[in-house]
Each structure stands twice: as structure tokens, then as C-alpha cells.
C-alpha positions as CSV (number, residue, x, y, z in Angstrom):
1,M,23.2,0.4,16.6
2,P,23.5,3.4,16.0
3,L,25.5,2.6,12.2
4,I,21.8,0.4,11.3
5,I,20.0,4.7,12.2
6,S,22.5,7.1,10.2
7,I,23.0,4.4,7.0
8,Y,18.9,4.1,6.5
9,L,18.7,8.0,7.6
10,F,21.0,8.0,4.7
11,M,19.9,5.5,2.0
12,S,16.1,6.5,2.7
13,N,14.8,9.2,0.4
14,S,12.8,12.4,2.2
15,A,9.7,13.0,2.8
16,F,9.9,16.9,2.5
17,A,9.7,18.9,-0.1
18,R,9.0,23.1,-1.1
19,S,5.6,23.1,-1.6
20,L,2.7,21.0,0.2
21,K,2.1,19.8,-3.1
22,A,5.0,17.7,-2.7
23,T,4.7,16.9,0.0
24,A,1.8,15.3,0.4
25,D,2.3,13.8,-3.6
26,K,5.2,11.6,-1.7
27,L,3.2,11.6,1.1
28,A,0.8,9.6,-1.1
29,Q,3.7,7.4,-2.9
30,E,4.7,6.4,0.7
31,T,1.3,5.0,1.6
32,N,0.8,3.1,-1.3
33,R,3.7,1.0,-0.5
34,I,2.8,0.8,2.8
35,G,-1.0,-0.3,1.3
36,M,0.8,-3.0,-1.2
37,G,2.3,-5.0,1.7
38,V,0.0,-5.0,3.5
39,A,-2.6,-6.2,0.4
40,L,0.5,-8.7,0.2
41,F,0.0,-9.5,3.9
42,G,-4.0,-9.8,3.2
43,L,-3.0,-12.4,0.6
44,C,-0.4,-14.7,1.9
45,L,-2.9,-15.2,5.0
46,A,-6.4,-15.8,2.8
47,G,-3.9,-18.5,1.4
48,I,-3.5,-20.0,4.5
49,Y,-6.5,-19.9,5.2
50,F,-7.1,-22.0,2.5
51,M,-4.4,-24.4,3.0
52,L,-6.0,-24.7,7.2
53,G,-9.3,-25.5,5.0
54,K,-11.8,-22.8,6.8
55,Q,-14.9,-22.2,5.9
56,D,-14.3,-18.2,5.4
57,A,-11.6,-18.4,2.9
58,A,-13.5,-17.8,0.0
59,T,-14.2,-15.0,1.7
60,K,-11.2,-13.3,2.8
61,M,-9.1,-14.3,-0.1
62,T,-12.1,-12.0,-2.1
63,Q,-11.6,-9.2,0.2
64,A,-7.9,-9.6,-0.3
65,L,-8.7,-9.5,-3.7
66,M,-10.1,-6.3,-4.2
67,G,-8.5,-4.0,-2.2
68,V,-5.3,-5.0,-3.8
69,A,-7.6,-3.9,-6.8
70,I,-8.4,-1.0,-5.7
71,L,-4.6,-0.4,-4.2
72,I,-3.9,-0.2,-7.7
73,L,-5.8,1.1,-10.5
74,S,-6.5,4.3,-7.8
75,P,-4.0,6.2,-9.3
76,S,-6.5,6.4,-12.1
77,I,-9.5,6.4,-10.1
78,L,-8.0,10.3,-8.1
79,T,-7.3,11.3,-11.5
80,F,-11.6,10.1,-12.4
81,I,-12.4,11.7,-10.5
82,K,-10.2,14.8,-10.8
83,G,-12.0,15.0,-14.5
84,L,-15.0,15.2,-12.6
85,A,-15.0,18.1,-10.9
């Protein structure tokens, strides 16, 4: 078990950086990866709802797709908002 933990720590990217902005950028990258994992889980769950014939399957799929779209477009949305100021 300690071998697995040491390999993980050796192979993982460091979240620490030299400046506060670089640290925030690294955190944003990790958050985006976690968000994509959750989005894929939501899409799978909506697909399972469709296969089971649930009444709210279309609503779940629409919400999952909108979440994926917002997650993918989030960098563009942020640059647009920063451009307004």
C-alpha cells in the first residue's frame, strides 16, 4: 500500500506554484477535470434512466447536457466576463 501511495505522489502534478495566480490556475484545471468526471457520470445516469423508462429521463438528459455544455464553455464564459470589465 505505501508503494501505491508513493507512486501516486511521484506521478501526480503538484498543485503548488510560485504565485497565487498560478496556484489558482492549477486549482481551476483540477476542478475542470473533476467536473468532467461528474458530467460523464450524469450522462451515464441519464442514459440508464432512459433504458429503465423513467418518466423524468428527458429532463435528466437535458440537465446533464446543459451541464456538460456549460462546463466545456466555462473558459470562454470567463474570458467574456473578464472582457466586460
